PDB file with one MODEL, atoms N, CA, C and O in Angstrom:
MODEL        1
ATOM      1  N   UNK A   1     100.376  69.035 103.267  1.00  0.00           N
ATOM      2  CA  UNK A   1      99.858  70.170 103.997  1.00  0.00           C
ATOM      3  C   UNK A   1      99.311  69.677 105.332  1.00  0.00           C
ATOM      4  O   UNK A   1      98.635  68.649 105.382  1.00  0.00           O
ATOM      5  N   UNK A   2      99.591  70.388 106.392  1.00  0.00           N
ATOM      6  CA  UNK A   2      99.133  70.016 107.725  1.00  0.00           C
ATOM      7  C   UNK A   2      97.673  70.374 107.931  1.00  0.00           C
ATOM      8  O   UNK A   2      97.002  70.894 107.039  1.00  0.00           O
ATOM      9  N   UNK A   3      97.207  70.082 109.124  1.00  0.00           N
ATOM     10  CA  UNK A   3      95.826  70.419 109.452  1.00  0.00           C
ATOM     11  C   UNK A   3      95.696  71.934 109.605  1.00  0.00           C
ATOM     12  O   UNK A   3      96.684  72.614 109.884  1.00  0.00           O
ATOM     13  N   UNK A   4      94.484  72.467 109.424  1.00  0.00           N
ATOM     14  CA  UNK A   4      94.289  73.904 109.560  1.00  0.00           C
ATOM     15  C   UNK A   4      94.628  74.381 110.971  1.00  0.00           C
ATOM     16  O   UNK A   4      94.445  73.655 111.948  1.00  0.00           O
ATOM     17  N   UNK A   5      95.117  75.593 111.057  1.00  0.00           N
ATOM     18  CA  UNK A   5      95.433  76.178 112.360  1.00  0.00           C
ATOM     19  C   UNK A   5      94.137  76.424 113.118  1.00  0.00           C
ATOM     20  O   UNK A   5      93.102  76.748 112.537  1.00  0.00           O
ATOM     21  N   UNK A   6      94.227  76.261 114.414  1.00  0.00           N
ATOM     22  CA  UNK A   6      93.063  76.491 115.263  1.00  0.00           C
ATOM     23  C   UNK A   6      93.523  77.222 116.512  1.00  0.00           C
ATOM     24  O   UNK A   6      94.609  76.965 117.030  1.00  0.00           O
ATOM     25  N   UNK A   7      92.694  78.125 116.985  1.00  0.00           N
ATOM     26  CA  UNK A   7      93.047  78.922 118.157  1.00  0.00           C
ATOM     27  C   UNK A   7      93.349  78.058 119.369  1.00  0.00           C
ATOM     28  O   UNK A   7      94.133  78.459 120.230  1.00  0.00           O
ATOM     29  N   UNK A   8      92.738  76.873 119.455  1.00  0.00           N
ATOM     30  CA  UNK A   8      92.963  76.017 120.612  1.00  0.00           C
ATOM     31  C   UNK A   8      94.396  75.482 120.652  1.00  0.00           C
ATOM     32  O   UNK A   8      94.829  74.960 121.680  1.00  0.00           O
ATOM     33  N   UNK A   9      95.132  75.605 119.551  1.00  0.00           N
ATOM     34  CA  UNK A   9      96.518  75.159 119.529  1.00  0.00           C
ATOM     35  C   UNK A   9      97.447  76.136 120.251  1.00  0.00           C
ATOM     36  O   UNK A   9      98.577  75.779 120.584  1.00  0.00           O
ATOM     37  N   UNK A  10      96.991  77.341 120.491  1.00  0.00           N
ATOM     38  CA  UNK A  10      97.801  78.338 121.168  1.00  0.00           C
ATOM     39  C   UNK A  10      97.774  78.088 122.675  1.00  0.00           C
ATOM     40  O   UNK A  10      96.721  77.819 123.253  1.00  0.00           O
ATOM     41  N   UNK A  11      98.938  78.181 123.295  1.00  0.00           N
ATOM     42  CA  UNK A  11      99.024  78.049 124.752  1.00  0.00           C
ATOM     43  C   UNK A  11      98.408  79.280 125.409  1.00  0.00           C
ATOM     44  O   UNK A  11      98.379  80.353 124.805  1.00  0.00           O
ATOM     45  N   UNK A  12      97.913  79.137 126.644  1.00  0.00           N
ATOM     46  CA  UNK A  12      97.349  80.307 127.337  1.00  0.00           C
ATOM     47  C   UNK A  12      98.316  81.491 127.382  1.00  0.00           C
ATOM     48  O   UNK A  12      97.887  82.638 127.259  1.00  0.00           O
ATOM     49  N   UNK A  13      99.602  81.233 127.556  1.00  0.00           N
ATOM     50  CA  UNK A  13     100.563  82.346 127.598  1.00  0.00           C
ATOM     51  C   UNK A  13     100.627  83.041 126.243  1.00  0.00           C
ATOM     52  O   UNK A  13     100.807  84.257 126.179  1.00  0.00           O
ATOM     53  N   UNK A  14     100.480  82.272 125.149  1.00  0.00           N
ATOM     54  CA  UNK A  14     100.456  82.878 123.818  1.00  0.00           C
ATOM     55  C   UNK A  14      99.187  83.703 123.637  1.00  0.00           C
ATOM     56  O   UNK A  14      99.228  84.788 123.056  1.00  0.00           O
ATOM     57  N   UNK A  15      98.063  83.195 124.133  1.00  0.00           N
ATOM     58  CA  UNK A  15      96.809  83.939 124.036  1.00  0.00           C
ATOM     59  C   UNK A  15      96.916  85.254 124.791  1.00  0.00           C
ATOM     60  O   UNK A  15      96.453  86.286 124.306  1.00  0.00           O
ATOM     61  N   UNK A  16      97.522  85.226 125.978  1.00  0.00           N
ATOM     62  CA  UNK A  16      97.722  86.454 126.756  1.00  0.00           C
ATOM     63  C   UNK A  16      98.609  87.437 126.010  1.00  0.00           C
ATOM     64  O   UNK A  16      98.329  88.636 125.975  1.00  0.00           O
ATOM     65  N   UNK A  17      99.676  86.926 125.416  1.00  0.00           N
ATOM     66  CA  UNK A  17     100.602  87.782 124.650  1.00  0.00           C
ATOM     67  C   UNK A  17      99.883  88.415 123.463  1.00  0.00           C
ATOM     68  O   UNK A  17     100.053  89.605 123.200  1.00  0.00           O
ATOM     69  N   UNK A  18      99.086  87.633 122.750  1.00  0.00           N
ATOM     70  CA  UNK A  18      98.377  88.160 121.589  1.00  0.00           C
ATOM     71  C   UNK A  18      97.297  89.154 121.998  1.00  0.00           C
ATOM     72  O   UNK A  18      97.064  90.136 121.293  1.00  0.00           O
ATOM     73  N   UNK A  19      96.641  88.914 123.121  1.00  0.00           N
ATOM     74  CA  UNK A  19      95.664  89.872 123.628  1.00  0.00           C
ATOM     75  C   UNK A  19      96.354  91.186 123.983  1.00  0.00           C
ATOM     76  O   UNK A  19      95.852  92.265 123.664  1.00  0.00           O
ATOM     77  N   UNK A  20      97.500  91.090 124.642  1.00  0.00           N
ATOM     78  CA  UNK A  20      98.261  92.307 124.949  1.00  0.00           C
ATOM     79  C   UNK A  20      98.650  93.040 123.670  1.00  0.00           C
ATOM     80  O   UNK A  20      98.682  94.270 123.641  1.00  0.00           O
ATOM     81  N   UNK A  21      98.946  92.285 122.615  1.00  0.00           N
ATOM     82  CA  UNK A  21      99.302  92.913 121.339  1.00  0.00           C
ATOM     83  C   UNK A  21      98.114  93.678 120.756  1.00  0.00           C
ATOM     84  O   UNK A  21      98.275  94.785 120.244  1.00  0.00           O
ATOM     85  N   UNK A  22      96.920  93.083 120.836  1.00  0.00           N
ATOM     86  CA  UNK A  22      95.717  93.788 120.367  1.00  0.00           C
ATOM     87  C   UNK A  22      95.501  95.086 121.154  1.00  0.00           C
ATOM     88  O   UNK A  22      95.104  96.106 120.591  1.00  0.00           O
ATOM     89  N   UNK A  23      95.767  95.032 122.458  1.00  0.00           N
ATOM     90  CA  UNK A  23      95.623  96.222 123.300  1.00  0.00           C
ATOM     91  C   UNK A  23      96.690  97.251 122.941  1.00  0.00           C
ATOM     92  O   UNK A  23      96.384  98.430 122.759  1.00  0.00           O
ATOM     93  N   UNK A  24      97.933  96.809 122.840  1.00  0.00           N
ATOM     94  CA  UNK A  24      99.041  97.707 122.499  1.00  0.00           C
ATOM     95  C   UNK A  24      98.815  98.379 121.152  1.00  0.00           C
ATOM     96  O   UNK A  24      99.124  99.558 120.978  1.00  0.00           O
ATOM     97  N   UNK A  25      98.279  97.630 120.206  1.00  0.00           N
ATOM     98  CA  UNK A  25      98.057  98.165 118.864  1.00  0.00           C
ATOM     99  C   UNK A  25      96.789  99.007 118.755  1.00  0.00           C
ATOM    100  O   UNK A  25      96.471  99.517 117.681  1.00  0.00           O
ATOM    101  N   UNK A  26      96.065  99.154 119.866  1.00  0.00           N
ATOM    102  CA  UNK A  26      94.911 100.044 119.896  1.00  0.00           C
ATOM    103  C   UNK A  26      93.632  99.469 119.315  1.00  0.00           C
ATOM    104  O   UNK A  26      92.711 100.221 118.998  1.00  0.00           O
ATOM    105  N   UNK A  27      93.553  98.139 119.165  1.00  0.00           N
ATOM    106  CA  UNK A  27      92.338  97.541 118.639  1.00  0.00           C
ATOM    107  C   UNK A  27      91.287  97.324 119.723  1.00  0.00           C
ATOM    108  O   UNK A  27      90.092  97.438 119.452  1.00  0.00           O
ATOM    109  N   UNK A  28      91.713  97.015 120.939  1.00  0.00           N
ATOM    110  CA  UNK A  28      90.798  96.807 122.062  1.00  0.00           C
ATOM    111  C   UNK A  28      91.394  97.436 123.310  1.00  0.00           C
ATOM    112  O   UNK A  28      92.580  97.765 123.357  1.00  0.00           O
ATOM    113  N   UNK A  29      90.543  97.595 124.324  1.00  0.00           N
ATOM    114  CA  UNK A  29      91.018  98.066 125.623  1.00  0.00           C
ATOM    115  C   UNK A  29      90.167  97.412 126.693  1.00  0.00           C
ATOM    116  O   UNK A  29      89.063  96.939 126.425  1.00  0.00           O
ATOM    117  N   UNK A  30      90.698  97.390 127.916  1.00  0.00           N
ATOM    118  CA  UNK A  30      89.933  96.892 129.051  1.00  0.00           C
ATOM    119  C   UNK A  30      89.014  98.002 129.547  1.00  0.00           C
ATOM    120  O   UNK A  30      89.387  99.174 129.562  1.00  0.00           O
ATOM    121  N   UNK A  31      87.832  97.623 129.943  1.00  0.00           N
ATOM    122  CA  UNK A  31      86.901  98.586 130.517  1.00  0.00           C
ATOM    123  C   UNK A  31      85.802  97.879 131.268  1.00  0.00           C
ATOM    124  O   UNK A  31      85.024  97.132 130.675  1.00  0.00           O
ATOM    125  N   UNK A  32      85.725  98.102 132.564  1.00  0.00           N
ATOM    126  CA  UNK A  32      84.677  97.494 133.374  1.00  0.00           C
ATOM    127  C   UNK A  32      84.699  95.976 133.362  1.00  0.00           C
ATOM    128  O   UNK A  32      83.648  95.335 133.384  1.00  0.00           O
ATOM    129  N   UNK A  33      85.897  95.399 133.327  1.00  0.00           N
ATOM    130  CA  UNK A  33      86.024  93.952 133.324  1.00  0.00           C
ATOM    131  C   UNK A  33      85.786  93.318 131.964  1.00  0.00           C
ATOM    132  O   UNK A  33      85.771  92.092 131.849  1.00  0.00           O
ATOM    133  N   UNK A  34      85.601  94.126 130.943  1.00  0.00           N
ATOM    134  CA  UNK A  34      85.353  93.639 129.588  1.00  0.00           C
ATOM    135  C   UNK A  34      86.441  94.122 128.649  1.00  0.00           C
ATOM    136  O   UNK A  34      87.180  95.055 128.963  1.00  0.00           O
ATOM    137  N   UNK A  35      86.532  93.488 127.507  1.00  0.00           N
ATOM    138  CA  UNK A  35      87.355  94.010 126.423  1.00  0.00           C
ATOM    139  C   UNK A  35      86.457  94.820 125.507  1.00  0.00           C
ATOM    140  O   UNK A  35      85.422  94.334 125.051  1.00  0.00           O
ATOM    141  N   UNK A  36      86.847  96.032 125.242  1.00  0.00           N
ATOM    142  CA  UNK A  36      86.038  96.919 124.420  1.00  0.00           C
ATOM    143  C   UNK A  36      86.758  97.222 123.113  1.00  0.00           C
ATOM    144  O   UNK A  36      87.929  97.599 123.111  1.00  0.00           O
ATOM    145  N   UNK A  37      86.051  97.056 122.010  1.00  0.00           N
ATOM    146  CA  UNK A  37      86.618  97.378 120.706  1.00  0.00           C
ATOM    147  C   UNK A  37      86.837  98.881 120.620  1.00  0.00           C
ATOM    148  O   UNK A  37      86.015  99.671 121.085  1.00  0.00           O
ATOM    149  N   UNK A  38      87.950  99.258 120.023  1.00  0.00           N
ATOM    150  CA  UNK A  38      88.298 100.657 119.858  1.00  0.00           C
ATOM    151  C   UNK A  38      87.967 101.103 118.440  1.00  0.00           C
ATOM    152  O   UNK A  38      87.742 100.261 117.571  1.00  0.00           O
ATOM    153  N   UNK A  39      87.932 102.410 118.187  1.00  0.00           N
ATOM    154  CA  UNK A  39      87.649 102.895 116.836  1.00  0.00           C
ATOM    155  C   UNK A  39      88.578 102.298 115.767  1.00  0.00           C
ATOM    156  O   UNK A  39      88.157 102.090 114.629  1.00  0.00           O
ATOM    157  N   UNK A  40      89.818 102.027 116.124  1.00  0.00           N
ATOM    158  CA  UNK A  40      90.735 101.429 115.154  1.00  0.00           C
ATOM    159  C   UNK A  40      90.229 100.057 114.707  1.00  0.00           C
ATOM    160  O   UNK A  40      90.337  99.720 113.528  1.00  0.00           O
ATOM    161  N   UNK A  41      89.680  99.263 115.622  1.00  0.00           N
ATOM    162  CA  UNK A  41      89.143  97.950 115.271  1.00  0.00           C
ATOM    163  C   UNK A  41      87.898  98.099 114.397  1.00  0.00           C
ATOM    164  O   UNK A  41      87.740  97.379 113.412  1.00  0.00           O
ATOM    165  N   UNK A  42      87.020  99.028 114.755  1.00  0.00           N
ATOM    166  CA  UNK A  42      85.816  99.253 113.958  1.00  0.00           C
ATOM    167  C   UNK A  42      86.190  99.693 112.539  1.00  0.00           C
ATOM    168  O   UNK A  42      85.571  99.257 111.569  1.00  0.00           O
ATOM    169  N   UNK A  43      87.189 100.544 112.423  1.00  0.00           N
ATOM    170  CA  UNK A  43      87.630 100.993 111.098  1.00  0.00           C
ATOM    171  C   UNK A  43      88.214  99.839 110.298  1.00  0.00           C
ATOM    172  O   UNK A  43      87.957  99.729 109.099  1.00  0.00           O
ATOM    173  N   UNK A  44      88.994  98.977 110.940  1.00  0.00           N
ATOM    174  CA  UNK A  44      89.567  97.823 110.244  1.00  0.00           C
ATOM    175  C   UNK A  44      88.465  96.896 109.740  1.00  0.00           C
ATOM    176  O   UNK A  44      88.549  96.383 108.624  1.00  0.00           O
ATOM    177  N   UNK A  45      87.432  96.678 110.555  1.00  0.00           N
ATOM    178  CA  UNK A  45      86.312  95.844 110.126  1.00  0.00           C
ATOM    179  C   UNK A  45      85.531  96.498 108.994  1.00  0.00           C
ATOM    180  O   UNK A  45      85.099  95.817 108.063  1.00  0.00           O
ATOM    181  N   UNK A  46      85.350  97.797 109.066  1.00  0.00           N
ATOM    182  CA  UNK A  46      84.624  98.504 108.002  1.00  0.00           C
ATOM    183  C   UNK A  46      85.390  98.411 106.682  1.00  0.00           C
ATOM    184  O   UNK A  46      84.795  98.170 105.631  1.00  0.00           O
ATOM    185  N   UNK A  47      86.719  98.604 106.738  1.00  0.00           N
ATOM    186  CA  UNK A  47      87.521  98.477 105.514  1.00  0.00           C
ATOM    187  C   UNK A  47      87.447  97.064 104.956  1.00  0.00           C
ATOM    188  O   UNK A  47      87.311  96.876 103.747  1.00  0.00           O
ATOM    189  N   UNK A  48      87.535  96.073 105.833  1.00  0.00           N
ATOM    190  CA  UNK A  48      87.470  94.676 105.397  1.00  0.00           C
ATOM    191  C   UNK A  48      86.119  94.371 104.758  1.00  0.00           C
ATOM    192  O   UNK A  48      86.061  93.761 103.691  1.00  0.00           O
ATOM    193  N   UNK A  49      85.041  94.788 105.401  1.00  0.00           N
ATOM    194  CA  UNK A  49      83.705  94.532 104.856  1.00  0.00           C
ATOM    195  C   UNK A  49      83.523  95.215 103.502  1.00  0.00           C
ATOM    196  O   UNK A  49      82.933  94.639 102.588  1.00  0.00           O
ATOM    197  N   UNK A  50      84.023  96.429 103.376  1.00  0.00           N
ATOM    198  CA  UNK A  50      83.900  97.164 102.106  1.00  0.00           C
ATOM    199  C   UNK A  50      84.675  96.454 100.995  1.00  0.00           C
ATOM    200  O   UNK A  50      84.158  96.274  99.892  1.00  0.00           O
ATOM    201  N   UNK A  51      85.898  96.057 101.282  1.00  0.00           N
ATOM    202  CA  UNK A  51      86.713  95.360 100.278  1.00  0.00           C
ATOM    203  C   UNK A  51      86.060  94.042  99.869  1.00  0.00           C
ATOM    204  O   UNK A  51      86.009  93.712  98.684  1.00  0.00           O
ATOM    205  N   UNK A  52      85.567  93.297 100.840  1.00  0.00           N
ATOM    206  CA  UNK A  52      84.917  92.028 100.543  1.00  0.00           C
ATOM    207  C   UNK A  52      83.633  92.237  99.748  1.00  0.00           C
ATOM    208  O   UNK A  52      83.354  91.490  98.811  1.00  0.00           O
ATOM    209  N   UNK A  53      82.865  93.234 100.112  1.00  0.00           N
ATOM    210  CA  UNK A  53      81.631  93.543  99.392  1.00  0.00           C
ATOM    211  C   UNK A  53      81.938  93.924  97.942  1.00  0.00           C
ATOM    212  O   UNK A  53      81.275  93.461  97.014  1.00  0.00           O
ATOM    213  N   UNK A  54      82.944  94.768  97.764  1.00  0.00           N
ATOM    214  CA  UNK A  54      83.335  95.181  96.412  1.00  0.00           C
ATOM    215  C   UNK A  54      83.845  94.003  95.587  1.00  0.00           C
ATOM    216  O   UNK A  54      83.765  94.026  94.358  1.00  0.00           O
ATOM    217  N   UNK A  55      84.368  92.973  96.256  1.00  0.00           N
ATOM    218  CA  UNK A  55      84.853  91.780  95.560  1.00  0.00           C
ATOM    219  C   UNK A  55      83.726  90.781  95.298  1.00  0.00           C
ATOM    220  O   UNK A  55      83.961  89.720  94.720  1.00  0.00           O
ATOM    221  N   UNK A  56      82.494  91.116  95.724  1.00  0.00           N
ATOM    222  CA  UNK A  56      81.352  90.269  95.449  1.00  0.00           C
ATOM    223  C   UNK A  56      80.983  89.283  96.547  1.00  0.00           C
ATOM    224  O   UNK A  56      80.111  88.437  96.346  1.00  0.00           O
ATOM    225  N   UNK A  57      81.629  89.374  97.701  1.00  0.00           N
ATOM    226  CA  UNK A  57      81.285  88.492  98.828  1.00  0.00           C
ATOM    227  C   UNK A  57      79.889  88.834  99.343  1.00  0.00           C
ATOM    228  O   UNK A  57      79.496  89.999  99.382  1.00  0.00           O
ATOM    229  N   UNK A  58      79.155  87.807  99.734  1.00  0.00           N
ATOM    230  CA  UNK A  58      77.817  88.022 100.280  1.00  0.00           C
ATOM    231  C   UNK A  58      77.836  88.414 101.752  1.00  0.00           C
ATOM    232  O   UNK A  58      76.847  88.943 102.259  1.00  0.00           O
ATOM    233  N   UNK A  59      78.930  88.168 102.436  1.00  0.00           N
ATOM    234  CA  UNK A  59      79.115  88.558 103.836  1.00  0.00           C
ATOM    235  C   UNK A  59      78.019  88.012 104.757  1.00  0.00           C
ATOM    236  O   UNK A  59      77.445  88.752 105.556  1.00  0.00           O
ATOM    237  N   UNK A  60      77.743  86.734 104.639  1.00  0.00           N
ATOM    238  CA  UNK A  60      76.754  86.099 105.516  1.00  0.00           C
ATOM    239  C   UNK A  60      77.382  85.568 106.800  1.00  0.00           C
ATOM    240  O   UNK A  60      76.666  85.152 107.711  1.00  0.00           O
ATOM    241  N   UNK A  61      78.707  85.579 106.884  1.00  0.00           N
ATOM    242  CA  UNK A  61      79.418  85.077 108.064  1.00  0.00           C
ATOM    243  C   UNK A  61      80.275  86.206 108.623  1.00  0.00           C
ATOM    244  O   UNK A  61      81.208  86.664 107.962  1.00  0.00           O
ATOM    245  N   UNK A  62      79.965  86.652 109.829  1.00  0.00           N
ATOM    246  CA  UNK A  62      80.666  87.785 110.432  1.00  0.00           C
ATOM    247  C   UNK A  62      82.155  87.508 110.639  1.00  0.00           C
ATOM    248  O   UNK A  62      82.950  88.441 110.750  1.00  0.00           O
ATOM    249  N   UNK A  63      82.532  86.234 110.692  1.00  0.00           N
ATOM    250  CA  UNK A  63      83.946  85.907 110.899  1.00  0.00           C
ATOM    251  C   UNK A  63      84.821  86.275 109.710  1.00  0.00           C
ATOM    252  O   UNK A  63      86.026  86.471 109.868  1.00  0.00           O
ATOM    253  N   UNK A  64      84.232  86.371 108.522  1.00  0.00           N
ATOM    254  CA  UNK A  64      85.029  86.654 107.327  1.00  0.00           C
ATOM    255  C   UNK A  64      85.673  88.036 107.406  1.00  0.00           C
ATOM    256  O   UNK A  64      86.889  88.128 107.236  1.00  0.00           O
ATOM    257  N   UNK A  65      84.923  89.124 107.658  1.00  0.00           N
ATOM    258  CA  UNK A  65      85.603  90.410 107.773  1.00  0.00           C
ATOM    259  C   UNK A  65      86.551  90.482 108.975  1.00  0.00           C
ATOM    260  O   UNK A  65      87.554  91.195 108.932  1.00  0.00           O
ATOM    261  N   UNK A  66      86.235  89.744 110.047  1.00  0.00           N
ATOM    262  CA  UNK A  66      87.144  89.711 111.194  1.00  0.00           C
ATOM    263  C   UNK A  66      88.462  89.076 110.780  1.00  0.00           C
ATOM    264  O   UNK A  66      89.531  89.617 111.060  1.00  0.00           O
ATOM    265  N   UNK A  67      88.388  87.936 110.117  1.00  0.00           N
ATOM    266  CA  UNK A  67      89.608  87.262 109.660  1.00  0.00           C
ATOM    267  C   UNK A  67      90.372  88.140 108.683  1.00  0.00           C
ATOM    268  O   UNK A  67      91.601  88.197 108.737  1.00  0.00           O
ATOM    269  N   UNK A  68      89.673  88.818 107.800  1.00  0.00           N
ATOM    270  CA  UNK A  68      90.309  89.711 106.828  1.00  0.00           C
ATOM    271  C   UNK A  68      91.043  90.841 107.554  1.00  0.00           C
ATOM    272  O   UNK A  68      92.198  91.133 107.245  1.00  0.00           O
ATOM    273  N   UNK A  69      90.373  91.472 108.512  1.00  0.00           N
ATOM    274  CA  UNK A  69      90.986  92.585 109.246  1.00  0.00           C
ATOM    275  C   UNK A  69      92.214  92.133 110.028  1.00  0.00           C
ATOM    276  O   UNK A  69      93.231  92.826 110.039  1.00  0.00           O
ATOM    277  N   UNK A  70      92.126  90.976 110.683  1.00  0.00           N
ATOM    278  CA  UNK A  70      93.260  90.452 111.450  1.00  0.00           C
ATOM    279  C   UNK A  70      94.429  90.132 110.510  1.00  0.00           C
ATOM    280  O   UNK A  70      95.582  90.432 110.820  1.00  0.00           O
ATOM    281  N   UNK A  71      94.125  89.530 109.377  1.00  0.00           N
ATOM    282  CA  UNK A  71      95.184  89.192 108.424  1.00  0.00           C
ATOM    283  C   UNK A  71      95.826  90.448 107.858  1.00  0.00           C
ATOM    284  O   UNK A  71      97.042  90.490 107.673  1.00  0.00           O
ATOM    285  N   UNK A  72      95.036  91.460 107.583  1.00  0.00           N
ATOM    286  CA  UNK A  72      95.598  92.730 107.099  1.00  0.00           C
ATOM    287  C   UNK A  72      96.538  93.348 108.139  1.00  0.00           C
ATOM    288  O   UNK A  72      97.590  93.886 107.793  1.00  0.00           O
ATOM    289  N   UNK A  73      96.155  93.265 109.402  1.00  0.00           N
ATOM    290  CA  UNK A  73      96.944  93.888 110.466  1.00  0.00           C
ATOM    291  C   UNK A  73      98.175  93.072 110.846  1.00  0.00           C
ATOM    292  O   UNK A  73      99.225  93.644 111.139  1.00  0.00           O
ATOM    293  N   UNK A  74      98.062  91.736 110.847  1.00  0.00           N
ATOM    294  CA  UNK A  74      99.123  90.891 111.406  1.00  0.00           C
ATOM    295  C   UNK A  74      99.649  89.819 110.461  1.00  0.00           C
ATOM    296  O   UNK A  74     100.564  89.082 110.827  1.00  0.00           O
ATOM    297  N   UNK A  75      99.104  89.715 109.271  1.00  0.00           N
ATOM    298  CA  UNK A  75      99.433  88.621 108.368  1.00  0.00           C
ATOM    299  C   UNK A  75     100.905  88.437 108.060  1.00  0.00           C
ATOM    300  O   UNK A  75     101.374  87.306 107.931  1.00  0.00           O
ATOM    301  N   UNK A  76     101.628  89.511 107.941  1.00  0.00           N
ATOM    302  CA  UNK A  76     103.049  89.425 107.593  1.00  0.00           C
ATOM    303  C   UNK A  76     103.917  88.931 108.747  1.00  0.00           C
ATOM    304  O   UNK A  76     105.008  88.405 108.526  1.00  0.00           O
ATOM    305  N   UNK A  77     103.438  89.100 109.966  1.00  0.00           N
ATOM    306  CA  UNK A  77     104.301  88.793 111.107  1.00  0.00           C
ATOM    307  C   UNK A  77     103.749  87.734 112.052  1.00  0.00           C
ATOM    308  O   UNK A  77     104.351  87.466 113.091  1.00  0.00           O
ATOM    309  N   UNK A  78     102.618  87.130 111.711  1.00  0.00           N
ATOM    310  CA  UNK A  78     101.999  86.155 112.604  1.00  0.00           C
ATOM    311  C   UNK A  78     101.925  84.783 111.933  1.00  0.00           C
ATOM    312  O   UNK A  78     101.744  84.669 110.721  1.00  0.00           O
ATOM    313  N   UNK A  79     102.071  83.753 112.758  1.00  0.00           N
ATOM    314  CA  UNK A  79     101.926  82.384 112.262  1.00  0.00           C
ATOM    315  C   UNK A  79     100.441  82.079 112.050  1.00  0.00           C
ATOM    316  O   UNK A  79      99.578  82.865 112.441  1.00  0.00           O
ATOM    317  N   UNK A  80     100.153  80.942 111.435  1.00  0.00           N
ATOM    318  CA  UNK A  80      98.763  80.535 111.230  1.00  0.00           C
ATOM    319  C   UNK A  80      98.031  80.391 112.563  1.00  0.00           C
ATOM    320  O   UNK A  80      96.886  80.822 112.696  1.00  0.00           O
ATOM    321  N   UNK A  81      98.692  79.785 113.543  1.00  0.00           N
ATOM    322  CA  UNK A  81      98.063  79.608 114.858  1.00  0.00           C
ATOM    323  C   UNK A  81      97.827  80.966 115.504  1.00  0.00           C
ATOM    324  O   UNK A  81      96.773  81.186 116.101  1.00  0.00           O
ATOM    325  N   UNK A  82      98.785  81.880 115.396  1.00  0.00           N
ATOM    326  CA  UNK A  82      98.593  83.211 115.960  1.00  0.00           C
ATOM    327  C   UNK A  82      97.434  83.937 115.283  1.00  0.00           C
ATOM    328  O   UNK A  82      96.626  84.578 115.955  1.00  0.00           O
ATOM    329  N   UNK A  83      97.348  83.839 113.946  1.00  0.00           N
ATOM    330  CA  UNK A  83      96.234  84.480 113.239  1.00  0.00           C
ATOM    331  C   UNK A  83      94.898  83.894 113.684  1.00  0.00           C
ATOM    332  O   UNK A  83      93.943  84.634 113.919  1.00  0.00           O
ATOM    333  N   UNK A  84      94.826  82.564 113.800  1.00  0.00           N
ATOM    334  CA  UNK A  84      93.584  81.920 114.257  1.00  0.00           C
ATOM    335  C   UNK A  84      93.232  82.386 115.668  1.00  0.00           C
ATOM    336  O   UNK A  84      92.062  82.620 115.968  1.00  0.00           O
ATOM    337  N   UNK A  85      94.232  82.521 116.531  1.00  0.00           N
ATOM    338  CA  UNK A  85      93.987  82.964 117.899  1.00  0.00           C
ATOM    339  C   UNK A  85      93.529  84.418 117.918  1.00  0.00           C
ATOM    340  O   UNK A  85      92.622  84.772 118.672  1.00  0.00           O
ATOM    341  N   UNK A  86      94.143  85.258 117.099  1.00  0.00           N
ATOM    342  CA  UNK A  86      93.727  86.660 117.029  1.00  0.00           C
ATOM    343  C   UNK A  86      92.292  86.783 116.546  1.00  0.00           C
ATOM    344  O   UNK A  86      91.540  87.611 117.060  1.00  0.00           O
ATOM    345  N   UNK A  87      91.898  85.977 115.572  1.00  0.00           N
ATOM    346  CA  UNK A  87      90.511  85.992 115.117  1.00  0.00           C
ATOM    347  C   UNK A  87      89.600  85.551 116.250  1.00  0.00           C
ATOM    348  O   UNK A  87      88.558  86.165 116.480  1.00  0.00           O
ATOM    349  N   UNK A  88      89.977  84.500 116.957  1.00  0.00           N
ATOM    350  CA  UNK A  88      89.188  83.989 118.075  1.00  0.00           C
ATOM    351  C   UNK A  88      89.058  85.056 119.182  1.00  0.00           C
ATOM    352  O   UNK A  88      87.981  85.235 119.750  1.00  0.00           O
ATOM    353  N   UNK A  89      90.153  85.753 119.478  1.00  0.00           N
ATOM    354  CA  UNK A  89      90.132  86.780 120.516  1.00  0.00           C
ATOM    355  C   UNK A  89      89.289  87.977 120.103  1.00  0.00           C
ATOM    356  O   UNK A  89      88.733  88.679 120.948  1.00  0.00           O
ATOM    357  N   UNK A  90      89.199  88.201 118.810  1.00  0.00           N
ATOM    358  CA  UNK A  90      88.482  89.372 118.311  1.00  0.00           C
ATOM    359  C   UNK A  90      87.002  89.114 118.304  1.00  0.00           C
ATOM    360  O   UNK A  90      86.225  89.986 117.915  1.00  0.00           O
TER     361      UNK A  90
ENDMDL
END
């Protein structure tokens, strides 16, 4: 097994492409020079937190529901590096 995927392994052009994908999919938008989470992203995080809570997770690390939501949205079509980058971007 190789080393764990890390967002830093993604090239800047890949990061830009994945950010555009988050925008296209309605998870974030640009506003006032910032990236703003959209209701779709908030709903994905709420579903992830609820599922994790129901499974007995203590949810002491905010990255866990973020990773869960990203994997639910992109897991079937994204590589490990892409998933790590999407979590990092989120």
